[in-house]
All heavy atoms as an XYZ file, in Angstrom:
603
protein
N      -7.481    -18.111      2.669
C      -8.757    -18.323      3.552
C      -9.854    -17.242      3.134
O      -9.464    -16.006      3.069
C      -8.397    -18.236      5.057
C      -9.423    -18.559      5.928
S      -9.926    -20.317      6.171
C      -8.501    -21.062      6.650
N     -10.973    -17.677      2.965
C     -12.135    -16.790      2.635
C     -13.103    -16.863      3.775
O     -13.385    -17.873      4.416
C     -12.889    -17.283      1.322
C     -11.850    -17.253      0.125
C     -10.980    -18.320     -0.109
C     -11.775    -16.163     -0.628
C     -10.267    -18.247     -1.198
C     -10.992    -16.098     -1.789
C     -10.194    -17.242     -2.022
N     -13.604    -15.645      4.081
C     -14.474    -15.370      5.216
C     -15.915    -14.891      4.815
O     -15.822    -14.015      4.095
C     -13.837    -14.539      6.212
O     -12.542    -14.996      6.528
C     -14.672    -14.406      7.482
N     -16.901    -15.528      5.525
C     -18.254    -14.990      5.329
C     -18.677    -14.551      6.711
O     -18.586    -15.272      7.609
C     -19.211    -16.087      4.849
C     -20.719    -15.594      4.717
C     -18.757    -16.627      3.429
N     -19.310    -13.299      6.734
C     -19.809    -12.797      7.977
C     -20.995    -12.105      7.846
O     -21.327    -11.485      6.836
C     -18.640    -12.062      8.730
C     -18.169    -10.700      7.990
C     -17.155    -10.071      8.806
O     -17.130     -9.914      9.983
N     -16.097     -9.692      8.056
N     -21.882    -12.088      8.900
C     -23.132    -11.415      8.897
C     -22.861     -9.989      9.455
O     -22.263     -9.750     10.475
C     -24.160    -12.111      9.823
C     -25.339    -11.354      9.874
C     -24.434    -13.613      9.246
N     -23.305     -8.971      8.663
C     -22.992     -7.561      8.909
C     -23.582     -7.144     10.337
O     -22.926     -6.388     11.022
C     -23.710     -6.778      7.867
C     -23.511     -5.291      7.981
C     -24.154     -4.495      6.858
O     -25.460     -4.681      6.639
O     -23.374     -3.940      6.086
N     -24.795     -7.514     10.611
C     -25.488     -7.071     11.795
C     -26.397     -8.214     12.312
O     -27.165     -8.837     11.551
C     -26.347     -5.858     11.446
C     -26.789     -5.064     12.730
C     -27.568     -3.795     12.252
N     -28.943     -4.163     11.920
C     -29.662     -3.589     10.953
N     -29.173     -2.472     10.403
N     -30.799     -3.856     10.633
N     -26.437     -8.354     13.590
C     -27.093     -9.409     14.172
C     -28.546     -8.871     14.640
O     -28.650     -8.236     15.741
C     -26.523     -9.969     15.416
C     -25.243    -10.598     15.079
C     -24.450    -11.251     16.335
O     -25.231    -11.747     17.186
O     -23.225    -11.154     16.383
N     -29.587     -9.186     13.904
C     -30.927     -8.917     14.360
C     -31.449     -9.973     15.371
O     -30.650    -10.973     15.576
C     -31.934     -8.810     13.064
S     -32.183    -10.424     12.306
N     -32.596     -9.769     15.971
C     -33.037    -10.664     16.869
C     -33.320    -12.185     16.342
O     -33.034    -13.050     16.930
N     -33.836    -12.239     15.100
C     -34.001    -13.540     14.415
C     -32.781    -14.186     14.387
O     -32.588    -15.481     14.579
C     -34.693    -13.450     13.164
S     -36.451    -12.979     13.239
N     -31.662    -13.524     13.911
C     -30.276    -14.074     13.817
C     -29.744    -14.551     15.062
O     -29.207    -15.723     15.190
C     -29.366    -13.085     13.129
C     -28.004    -13.613     13.020
C     -27.622    -14.378     11.921
C     -27.009    -13.473     14.005
C     -26.362    -14.985     11.815
C     -25.883    -14.028     13.871
C     -25.347    -14.769     12.751
N     -29.926    -13.821     16.157
C     -29.480    -14.200     17.522
C     -30.150    -15.442     17.916
O     -29.545    -16.185     18.700
C     -29.673    -13.086     18.507
C     -28.711    -11.803     18.261
C     -29.011    -10.771     19.189
C     -28.003     -9.565     18.956
N     -28.316     -8.463     19.725
N     -31.423    -15.686     17.610
C     -32.070    -16.861     18.038
C     -31.819    -18.115     17.054
O     -32.076    -19.162     17.495
C     -33.629    -16.561     18.146
C     -34.040    -15.706     19.175
C     -35.474    -15.553     19.318
N     -36.159    -14.976     18.227
C     -36.269    -13.614     17.982
N     -35.627    -12.813     18.884
N     -36.760    -13.116     16.907
N     -31.192    -17.873     16.004
C     -30.889    -18.934     15.026
C     -29.577    -19.665     15.431
O     -28.863    -19.208     16.373
C     -30.789    -18.395     13.628
O     -29.519    -17.755     13.497
N     -29.252    -20.711     14.689
C     -28.095    -21.420     14.957
C     -26.930    -21.031     13.884
O     -25.909    -21.726     13.867
C     -28.331    -22.942     14.993
C     -29.141    -23.370     16.085
C     -29.414    -24.799     16.173
O     -28.683    -25.624     15.571
O     -30.361    -25.213     16.927
N     -27.258    -20.060     13.120
C     -26.279    -19.556     12.148
C     -25.107    -18.904     12.754
O     -25.246    -18.043     13.695
C     -26.975    -18.689     11.169
C     -28.160    -19.387     10.414
C     -26.011    -18.221     10.037
C     -28.956    -18.534      9.553
N     -23.860    -19.279     12.291
C     -22.672    -18.616     12.863
C     -22.514    -17.242     12.222
O     -22.930    -17.009     11.075
C     -21.457    -19.437     12.382
C     -21.503    -20.821     13.004
C     -20.314    -21.628     12.470
O     -19.303    -21.074     11.960
N     -20.321    -22.964     12.697
N     -21.989    -16.252     13.087
C     -21.782    -14.902     12.586
C     -20.669    -14.831     11.592
O     -20.644    -14.084     10.648
C     -21.481    -13.942     13.748
C     -21.206    -12.529     13.377
C     -21.141    -11.632     14.516
C     -20.623    -10.316     14.183
N     -21.739     -9.554     13.405
N     -19.663    -15.750     11.776
C     -18.515    -15.745     10.787
C     -18.086    -17.180     10.548
O     -18.117    -18.048     11.552
C     -17.352    -14.976     11.441
C     -16.187    -14.844     10.482
C     -15.167    -13.831     11.197
O     -15.532    -12.727     11.492
O     -13.981    -14.246     11.242
N     -17.939    -17.568      9.294
C     -17.406    -18.797      8.910
C     -16.355    -18.704      7.839
O     -16.417    -17.811      7.021
C     -18.592    -19.609      8.401
C     -18.296    -21.046      8.120
C     -19.604    -21.826      7.959
C     -19.259    -23.211      7.470
N     -19.290    -24.133      8.580
N     -15.286    -19.627      7.896
C     -14.148    -19.500      6.945
C     -14.158    -20.677      6.032
O     -14.592    -21.762      6.410
C     -12.841    -19.519      7.854
O     -12.815    -18.227      8.501
N     -13.603    -20.454      4.854
C     -13.600    -21.449      3.854
C     -12.227    -21.437      3.212
O     -11.600    -20.399      3.074
C     -14.566    -21.178      2.774
C     -16.021    -21.342      3.266
C     -16.655    -20.208      3.807
C     -16.728    -22.579      3.203
C     -17.951    -20.356      4.398
C     -18.002    -22.615      3.782
C     -18.531    -21.664      4.281
N     -11.794    -22.614      2.661
C     -10.512    -22.764      1.942
C     -10.584    -22.269      0.627
O      -9.583    -21.907     -0.016
C      -9.988    -24.180      1.950
C      -9.671    -24.663      3.326
O      -9.268    -23.804      4.242
O      -9.815    -25.941      3.665
N     -11.708    -22.201     -0.150
C     -11.755    -21.679     -1.483
C     -12.945    -20.667     -1.708
O     -13.912    -20.678     -0.906
C     -11.837    -22.840     -2.473
C     -13.044    -23.602     -2.426
O     -14.180    -23.094     -2.666
N     -13.029    -24.863     -2.012
N     -12.780    -19.878     -2.733
C     -13.757    -18.838     -2.958
C     -15.195    -19.311     -3.352
O     -16.191    -18.737     -2.846
C     -13.145    -17.919     -4.073
C     -13.954    -16.772     -4.458
C     -13.226    -15.993     -5.584
N     -13.989    -14.801     -5.901
C     -13.916    -13.605     -5.309
N     -13.281    -13.551     -4.186
N     -14.689    -12.619     -5.613
N     -15.176    -20.341     -4.116
C     -16.517    -20.786     -4.580
C     -17.351    -21.393     -3.423
O     -18.600    -21.065     -3.365
C     -16.367    -21.988     -5.591
C     -15.828    -21.480     -6.862
C     -16.647    -20.395     -7.612
O     -17.960    -20.560     -7.475
O     -16.217    -19.365     -7.974
N     -16.723    -21.961     -2.433
C     -17.421    -22.465     -1.183
C     -18.001    -21.312     -0.462
O     -19.137    -21.332      0.142
C     -16.584    -23.396     -0.311
C     -16.310    -24.761     -0.975
O     -16.977    -25.099     -1.844
O     -15.452    -25.446     -0.537
N     -17.182    -20.287     -0.383
C     -17.687    -18.960      0.449
C     -18.786    -18.385     -0.219
O     -19.726    -17.934      0.338
C     -16.415    -18.054      0.643
N     -18.727    -18.222     -1.593
C     -19.887    -17.699     -2.396
C     -21.116    -18.344     -2.214
O     -22.173    -17.852     -1.923
C     -19.410    -17.452     -3.801
C     -18.386    -16.459     -4.034
C     -20.654    -17.119     -4.653
C     -17.658    -16.447     -5.375
N     -21.007    -19.712     -2.422
C     -22.146    -20.663     -2.321
C     -22.802    -20.579     -0.912
O     -23.975    -20.347     -0.790
C     -21.780    -22.059     -2.639
O     -21.140    -22.145     -4.022
C     -22.892    -23.047     -2.522
N     -21.959    -20.582      0.160
C     -22.414    -20.504      1.516
C     -23.243    -19.154      1.821
O     -24.201    -19.180      2.403
C     -21.299    -20.744      2.479
C     -21.776    -20.561      3.851
C     -22.317    -21.683      4.656
C     -21.484    -19.504      4.676
C     -22.676    -21.641      5.858
C     -21.858    -19.317      5.829
C     -22.510    -20.428      6.606
O     -22.906    -20.301      7.937
N     -22.480    -17.974      1.470
C     -23.047    -16.767      1.638
C     -24.530    -16.597      0.924
O     -25.412    -16.105      1.586
C     -22.154    -15.636      1.278
O     -21.964    -15.576     -0.099
N     -24.565    -17.093     -0.258
C     -25.887    -16.927     -0.949
C     -26.858    -17.894     -0.264
O     -28.095    -17.493     -0.144
C     -25.657    -17.365     -2.470
C     -24.876    -16.285     -3.243
C     -24.767    -16.686     -4.719
C     -24.074    -15.595     -5.482
N     -23.853    -16.126     -6.907
N     -26.471    -19.086      0.069
C     -27.470    -20.141      0.624
C     -27.899    -19.526      2.061
O     -29.089    -19.521      2.333
C     -26.800    -21.413      0.809
N     -27.019    -18.994      2.782
C     -27.431    -18.387      4.218
C     -28.294    -17.257      4.059
O     -29.345    -17.075      4.787
C     -26.189    -18.090      5.121
C     -25.491    -19.469      5.403
C     -26.546    -17.286      6.324
C     -26.337    -20.372      6.276
N     -27.967    -16.354      3.048
C     -28.938    -15.094      2.880
C     -30.342    -15.605      2.449
O     -31.247    -15.112      2.865
C     -28.300    -14.173      1.835
N     -30.389    -16.573      1.654
C     -31.679    -17.091      1.223
C     -32.512    -17.728      2.349
O     -33.653    -17.455      2.487
C     -31.483    -18.121      0.091
C     -32.710    -18.704     -0.466
C     -32.462    -19.688     -1.666
O     -31.468    -19.496     -2.323
O     -33.422    -20.459     -1.803
N     -31.748    -18.450      3.142
C     -32.375    -19.156      4.267
C     -32.976    -18.104      5.262
O     -34.099    -18.205      5.730
C     -31.347    -20.057      5.070
C     -31.151    -21.323      4.199
C     -31.880    -20.419      6.417
C     -30.131    -22.184      4.681
N     -32.046    -17.074      5.524
C     -32.497    -15.990      6.391
C     -33.748    -15.230      5.776
O     -34.633    -14.858      6.565
C     -31.403    -15.087      6.613
C     -30.225    -15.680      7.448
S     -28.635    -14.784      7.425
C     -28.963    -13.508      8.615
N     -33.762    -14.984      4.514
C     -34.892    -14.334      3.907
C     -36.200    -15.176      3.946
O     -37.309    -14.596      4.113
C     -34.576    -13.919      2.499
C     -33.667    -12.696      2.317
O     -33.740    -11.695      3.220
N     -32.737    -12.736      1.533
N     -35.995    -16.464      3.900
C     -37.165    -17.337      3.850
C     -37.717    -17.654      5.189
O     -38.876    -17.685      5.496
C     -36.879    -18.655      3.192
C     -36.690    -18.406      1.589
C     -36.225    -19.736      0.975
O     -36.100    -20.749      1.591
O     -36.059    -19.696     -0.270
N     -36.731    -17.786      6.240
C     -37.169    -18.341      7.450
C     -37.269    -17.232      8.618
O     -38.016    -17.590      9.586
C     -36.088    -19.344      8.004
C     -36.111    -20.660      7.241
O     -37.039    -20.839      6.405
O     -35.176    -21.496      7.345
N     -36.620    -16.153      8.424
C     -36.756    -15.127      9.400
C     -38.052    -14.312      9.275
O     -38.855    -14.558      8.308
C     -35.638    -14.187      9.440
C     -34.293    -14.809      9.941
C     -34.208    -16.058     10.277
C     -33.163    -14.039     10.012
C     -33.060    -16.667     10.699
C     -31.937    -14.554     10.499
C     -31.903    -15.937     10.829
N     -38.371    -13.400     10.109
C     -39.669    -12.702     10.163
C     -40.025    -11.674      9.093
O     -41.029    -11.224      9.072
C     -39.803    -12.006     11.536
S     -38.766    -10.469     11.669
N     -39.104    -11.384      8.245
C     -39.354    -10.529      7.086
C     -39.150     -8.980      7.459
O     -39.486     -8.134      6.646
C     -40.683    -10.663      6.383
C     -40.936    -12.126      5.978
C     -40.255    -12.685      4.840
C     -40.743    -13.977      4.429
N     -39.979    -15.169      4.932
N     -38.854     -8.729      8.716
C     -38.618     -7.309      9.012
C     -37.289     -6.792      8.349
O     -37.214     -5.608      7.988
C     -38.433     -7.174     10.637
C     -38.143     -5.670     10.962
C     -38.088     -5.591     12.523
C     -37.764     -4.240     12.941
N     -38.656     -3.254     12.710
N     -36.403     -7.716      8.007
C     -35.154     -7.397      7.348
C     -34.962     -8.114      6.115
O     -35.625     -9.232      5.956
C     -34.004     -7.618      8.287
C     -33.986     -6.872      9.594
N     -34.376     -7.504     10.843
C     -33.831     -5.594      9.762
C     -34.222     -6.630     11.738
N     -33.934     -5.354     11.163
N     -34.140     -7.603      5.170
C     -33.822     -8.326      4.009
C     -32.345     -8.594      3.878
O     -31.560     -7.680      4.261
C     -34.325     -7.540      2.757
C     -33.867     -8.280      1.517
N     -34.611     -9.359      0.980
C     -32.951     -8.003      0.517
C     -34.021     -9.743     -0.118
N     -32.944     -8.879     -0.387
N     -31.867     -9.751      3.617
C     -30.512    -10.131      3.670
C     -30.001    -10.353      2.271
O     -30.631    -11.015      1.390
C     -30.285    -11.421      4.528
C     -30.873    -11.177      5.898
C     -32.233    -11.573      6.169
C     -30.213    -10.629      6.907
C     -32.780    -11.477      7.527
C     -30.670    -10.368      8.170
C     -31.979    -10.799      8.494
N     -28.744     -9.931      1.990
C     -28.110     -9.965      0.699
C     -26.643    -10.315      0.900
O     -25.957     -9.739      1.613
C     -28.206     -8.548      0.010
O     -29.476     -8.172     -0.120
C     -27.682     -8.685     -1.446
N     -26.285    -11.398      0.068
C     -24.811    -11.688      0.123
C     -24.089    -10.983     -0.902
O     -24.639    -10.632     -2.036
C     -24.732    -13.149     -0.208
N     -22.992    -10.350     -0.544
C     -22.080     -9.642     -1.421
C     -20.676     -9.741     -1.112
O     -20.247    -10.091     -0.066
C     -22.541     -8.171     -1.310
C     -22.166     -7.470      0.036
C     -22.549     -5.953      0.025
N     -22.432     -5.369      1.257
C     -21.342     -4.994      1.913
N     -20.154     -5.216      1.211
N     -21.294     -4.483      3.144
N     -19.858     -9.580     -2.135
C     -18.362     -9.601     -1.901
C     -17.960     -8.271     -1.212
O     -18.432     -7.166     -1.599
C     -17.622     -9.732     -3.251
N     -16.971     -8.411     -0.383
C     -16.496     -7.130      0.327
C     -14.995     -7.124     -0.007
O     -14.609     -7.687     -1.120
C     -16.589     -7.458      1.803
N     -14.187     -6.415      0.722
C     -12.829     -6.190      0.385
C     -11.963     -7.662      0.526
O     -12.317     -8.385      1.411
C     -12.282     -5.188      1.370
N     -11.139     -7.818     -0.335
C     -10.214     -9.034     -0.348
C     -10.973    -10.269     -0.434
O     -11.724    -10.472     -1.273
N     -10.715    -11.111      0.519
C     -11.205    -12.470      0.603
C     -12.510    -12.562      1.552
O     -12.695    -13.654      2.071
C     -10.281    -13.479      1.080
C      -9.039    -13.463      0.150
O      -9.228    -13.236     -1.112
O      -7.904    -13.858      0.564
N     -13.267    -11.443      1.669
C     -14.365    -11.404      2.673
C     -15.660    -11.326      1.770
O     -15.739    -10.615      0.743
C     -14.215    -10.287      3.491
C     -13.116    -10.312      4.478
C     -13.076     -9.257      5.494
O     -14.044     -8.569      5.613
O     -12.135     -9.125      6.338
N     -16.643    -12.020      2.331
C     -18.074    -11.857      1.859
C     -18.949    -11.452      3.048
O     -18.814    -11.957      4.038
C     -18.507    -13.225      1.186
C     -17.699    -13.596      0.038
C     -16.493    -14.274      0.190
C     -18.037    -13.194     -1.243
C     -15.727    -14.596     -0.856
C     -17.333    -13.615     -2.317
C     -16.045    -14.285     -2.158
N     -19.863    -10.550      2.858
C     -20.758    -10.051      3.784
C     -22.220    -10.385      3.473
O     -22.554    -10.196      2.289
C     -20.441     -8.506      3.990
C     -21.505     -7.954      4.981
C     -19.088     -8.366      4.419
N     -22.896    -10.796      4.538
C     -24.349    -10.728      4.383
C     -24.888     -9.533      5.007
O     -24.931     -9.371      6.170
C     -24.910    -12.059      5.119
C     -24.305    -13.296      4.461
C     -26.490    -12.136      4.993
C     -24.673    -14.624      5.037
N     -25.264     -8.634      4.053
C     -25.841     -7.341      4.537
C     -27.246     -7.328      4.997
O     -28.046     -8.291      4.468
C     -25.788     -6.281      3.360
O     -24.530     -6.157      2.823
N     -27.709     -6.427      5.808
C     -28.962     -6.569      6.408
C     -29.627     -5.054      6.049
O     -29.080     -4.003      6.324
C     -28.946     -6.513      7.972
C     -30.282     -6.589      8.596
C     -28.158     -7.836      8.358
N     -30.772     -5.132      5.431
C     -31.603     -3.967      5.148
C     -33.064     -4.131      5.596
O     -33.334     -5.194      6.159
N     -33.752     -3.172      5.399
C     -35.194     -3.243      5.702
C     -35.906     -4.232      4.785
O     -35.687     -4.136      3.689
C     -35.895     -1.881      5.739
C     -35.394     -0.985      6.973
C     -35.542     -1.566      8.282
O     -36.681     -1.975      8.588
O     -34.619     -1.457      8.997
N     -36.881     -5.071      5.441
C     -37.528     -6.046      4.618
C     -38.879     -5.532      4.230
O     -39.309     -4.352      4.427
N     -39.603     -6.365      3.590
C     -40.912     -5.975      3.119
C     -42.050     -6.387      3.966
O     -43.258     -5.911      3.830
C     -41.140     -6.709      1.767
O     -41.161     -8.123      1.888
N     -41.821     -7.178      5.028
C     -42.896     -7.641      5.886
C     -43.019     -6.847      7.110
O     -42.277     -5.944      7.475
N     -44.041     -7.012      7.954
C     -44.267     -6.229      9.165
C     -43.920     -7.056     10.275
O     -44.472     -6.768     11.402
N     -43.014     -8.007     10.141
C     -42.693     -8.886     11.295
C     -41.881     -8.117     12.325
O     -41.507     -6.982     12.252
N     -41.529     -8.895     13.354
C     -40.819     -8.416     14.468
C     -39.695     -9.338     14.848
O     -40.038    -10.552     15.130
C     -41.661     -8.135     15.640
S     -40.789     -7.589     17.163
N     -38.462     -8.958     14.857
C     -37.425     -9.870     15.167
C     -36.922     -9.677     16.549
O     -35.860    -10.123     17.028
C     -36.216     -9.791     14.219
S     -35.289     -8.256     14.265
N     -37.699     -8.952     17.365
C     -37.236     -8.784     18.916
C     -36.684     -7.476     19.055
O     -36.452     -6.722     18.185
N     -36.340     -7.235     20.358
C     -35.676     -5.986     20.703
C     -36.592     -4.819     21.058
O     -36.223     -3.719     21.312
N     -37.862     -5.045     20.864
C     -38.762     -3.945     21.262
C     -39.023     -2.839     20.223
O     -39.543     -1.820     20.573
N     -38.576     -3.165     19.031
C     -38.753     -1.930     18.021
C     -39.587     -2.496     16.882
O     -39.226     -2.481     15.699
C     -37.312     -1.626     17.511
C     -36.414     -1.102     18.529
N     -36.675      0.035     19.162
C     -35.377     -1.656     19.104
C     -35.680      0.246     20.157
N     -34.951     -0.823     20.127
N     -40.710     -3.034     17.129
C     -41.741     -3.587     16.153
C     -42.724     -2.498     15.826
O     -43.115     -1.648     16.571
C     -42.376     -4.752     16.696
S     -41.144     -5.991     17.236
N     -43.338     -2.707     14.721
C     -44.499     -1.922     14.302
C     -44.418     -0.930     13.182
O     -43.713     -0.641     12.460
């Protein structure tokens, strides 16, 4: 079993319908899903954060969260 999980839940993520963790029977499906979700998050979210899909330990893949290039606000009162 291969698992894809989002490292940290920003405000945009919490408002989305994306699951924090999802499991797959094979590695290729997990890789494809993690890259697709990171791309969707980068395109559709406010740009305050940047999301990157990466392999973690064992059979896990993580969507990492970093600072983005935009001046958006994903909620939580920490904008600007």
